[in-house]
C-alpha atoms as one frame of an Amber mdcrd trajectory, in Angstrom:
protein
 -13.501  82.836 139.110 -10.787  81.246 138.495 -11.084  77.225 138.239  -9.972
  75.277 141.408  -7.360  72.913 141.813  -7.278  70.314 145.304  -4.124  68.567
 145.070  -2.883  66.977 147.903   1.183  66.518 148.815   1.336  69.728 147.459
   4.887  71.055 148.998   7.205  67.938 146.731   8.017  66.555 143.783   5.260
  65.841 141.758   2.596  67.500 143.680   4.895  70.709 144.130   4.812  70.464
 139.991   1.531  70.394 139.774   0.648  73.182 141.920   3.466  75.499 140.142
   1.732  74.247 136.490  -1.774  74.742 137.171  -0.949  78.492 139.284   0.609
  79.219 136.003  -3.138  78.055 134.262  -4.366  80.813 136.556  -6.098  78.087
 138.745  -6.749  78.833 142.183  -5.168  75.984 144.410  -5.713  74.355 147.909
  -3.236  71.975 148.867  -1.894  70.230 152.388   1.078  68.737 153.436   2.003
  67.123 157.640   4.535  69.767 157.612   3.456  73.236 157.940   6.956  75.169
 157.032   7.166  73.054 153.626   3.837  74.779 153.082   4.838  78.271 154.165
   7.441  78.572 151.696   5.227  77.187 149.060   2.600  79.896 149.520   4.901
  82.679 149.460   6.290  81.013 146.790   3.455  80.849 144.536   1.909  84.381
 145.616   5.570  85.985 144.615   5.458  84.331 140.993   1.335  84.209 140.134
  -0.268  87.480 142.069  -3.368  86.908 140.233  -4.342  83.624 141.801  -5.450
  82.482 145.370  -3.199  79.794 147.323  -4.666  78.033 149.908  -2.547  75.642
 152.781  -3.425  73.357 155.010  -1.887  71.063 157.895  -2.670  67.134 157.404
  -2.048  64.113 157.695  -4.213  62.246 155.141  -3.428  58.760 156.870  -5.629
  59.704 159.753  -9.413  60.015 159.159  -9.879  63.053 161.248  -7.583  65.289
 159.146  -9.410  64.048 156.177 -12.283  65.312 157.355 -11.203  68.768 158.695
  -9.537  69.048 154.929 -12.827  68.376 153.350 -14.377  71.163 155.801 -11.181
  73.633 155.416 -11.883  73.482 150.745 -15.506  73.407 151.256 -15.423  76.514
 153.494 -14.083  78.443 150.744 -17.392  78.031 148.642 -15.979  77.230 145.152
 -16.439  74.502 143.374 -13.310  71.533 142.984 -13.186  71.323 139.032  -9.608
  68.999 138.913  -8.925  66.644 142.400  -5.535  65.494 142.089  -5.045  62.498
 144.651  -1.196  62.892 145.263  -0.118  62.309 148.676   2.030  58.615 148.959
   4.509  57.173 150.883   6.919  54.320 149.784   8.662  51.382 152.012  11.140
  48.948 150.403  10.297  45.434 152.063   9.155  41.799 151.205   5.582  40.779
 152.798   7.671  37.968 154.604   9.700  40.037 155.591   8.067  43.310 156.465
   7.703  44.806 160.206   4.092  44.783 161.640   1.565  47.409 160.408   3.466
  48.151 157.370   0.544  47.132 155.003  -1.812  48.943 157.397   0.289  52.146
 157.494   0.619  52.239 153.477  -2.930  51.410 152.925  -3.792  54.109 155.329
  -1.686  56.749 153.623  -1.658  55.497 149.951  -4.989  54.257 149.406  -7.612
  55.377 152.015  -5.987  59.355 151.912  -7.701  58.968 148.220 -10.698  57.048
 148.959 -12.242  59.472 151.852 -11.106  62.605 150.239 -12.562  61.290 147.047
 -15.967  61.103 148.766 -16.202  64.484 150.794 -16.013  66.283 147.458 -17.153
  63.795 144.399 -20.920  65.058 145.790 -20.632  68.423 144.007 -19.154  67.422
 140.884 -21.752  64.680 140.367 -24.624  67.601 140.882 -22.653  69.682 138.858
 -21.807  66.838 135.878 -18.900  68.378 135.922 -14.935  67.844 137.257 -11.865
  65.622 136.538 -10.146  63.402 139.165  -6.532  62.113 138.978  -4.801  59.074
 141.136  -1.059  59.612 141.328  -0.944  55.743 140.978   2.187  54.003 140.062
   3.723  51.563 137.521   4.081  49.428 140.833   0.154  49.446 140.221   0.228
  47.274 137.366   3.981  45.614 137.695   4.724  43.264 141.026   8.521  43.648
 142.057  10.755  42.132 145.075  10.956  44.373 147.868   7.679  46.397 146.476
   5.692  44.469 149.166   2.998  46.602 150.589   3.945  49.269 148.609   2.990
  47.145 145.656  -0.319  45.867 146.668  -1.660  49.541 148.011  -1.174  51.158
 144.677  -2.591  47.861 142.987  -5.646  48.925 145.310  -5.554  52.982 144.449
  -5.315  51.962 140.499  -8.466  49.383 141.048 -10.199  52.559 143.116 -10.111
  54.585 140.206 -11.379  52.135 137.749 -14.274  51.508 139.697 -14.890  55.285
 140.144 -14.281  56.236 136.389 -17.188  53.597 136.013 -19.619  54.886 138.413
 -19.075  58.393 137.437 -19.616  57.935 133.617 -22.975  59.592 133.412 -22.613
  62.335 135.643 -19.543  63.355 133.138 -16.727  63.493 135.712 -13.712  61.902
 134.459 -11.199  59.444 136.226  -7.769  59.678 134.993  -5.483  56.897 136.882
  -1.709  57.934 136.374   1.043  55.369 136.323   4.728  56.952 136.777   7.408
  55.124 137.093  10.932  56.482 138.615  10.529  60.247 139.341  13.144  62.509
 140.881  11.641  63.154 144.296  12.347  62.427 147.668  11.319  58.839 147.694
  14.512  58.352 145.982  17.081  60.759 148.091  20.371  58.590 149.018  19.893
  56.543 146.274  23.350  56.315 144.111  21.296  56.839 140.584  22.480  59.815
 137.942  19.316  61.661 138.193  19.427  61.554 134.386  17.972  58.163 134.580
  14.660  59.411 135.896  11.760  61.133 134.721  11.064  64.790 135.595   7.909
  65.668 138.396   7.679  68.714 135.673   7.127  65.764 133.142   4.441  63.901
 135.066   2.742  67.649 135.406   2.435  68.454 132.065   1.021  65.393 131.008
  -1.877  65.627 133.634  -2.428  68.874 132.558  -2.435  67.362 128.998  -5.244
  65.040 129.906  -7.064  67.972 131.566  -7.070  69.649 128.191  -9.047  67.176
 126.323 -12.498  67.947 125.068 -15.288  66.672 127.105 -15.571  64.117 125.028
 -12.755  62.416 125.857 -11.010  60.830 128.993  -7.717  59.554 129.273  -8.172
  56.703 132.017  -4.645  55.397 132.128  -1.360  57.261 131.448   1.686  55.340
 132.088   4.536  57.485 132.386   8.696  56.183 132.431  12.361  56.904 131.885
  13.667  56.414 128.370  16.008  54.204 129.469  13.528  51.841 131.333  12.513
  51.068 135.072  14.705  51.040 137.942
């Protein structure tokens, strides 16, 4: 039986790069997105390129708790242990705390934090029982570097980074690894419309490769925090 990767937001950017890389490494894949058309396209693409693995796609908005619960049920229905969970879903809304529209923090916390918290709680029991598993939380350099116009986004990513640290301590005796990934500006849909040369951004494939390298470490070693930035620095 192949190992299983569960990655949220797997149709674009870092999420898609992770799907393609882990599929190349003979992992079965379960992923989700809000857009069914994007999911169907991803499923076709992976099936054509990697016929030896299974990919299961599921439409869900993980900012909604009921959708998280349904996604967990879908994953467990496969009767296949989760080896790697990557909490990748996230949104960016620019703004300053004193100017943000009502509800901005709530929306960002629900998407960037609660989705990871609730999905992890839904799946981690099996990892604890098996004493095996690796959880990656896609945080951000905004998790450690506050900046003007980051507002609620920074708050949500600080919180996800904090969750990663707490969870890592809790999971040590269960041999479950927890890695916080803090990418800087990466060429994803979040930057659509920005008048910035592509070479100023990191490539999603590079972030995925770094995650794979951290996963490949022996059971005696965990990469706790992984900070990646464009060579020329933050944008």
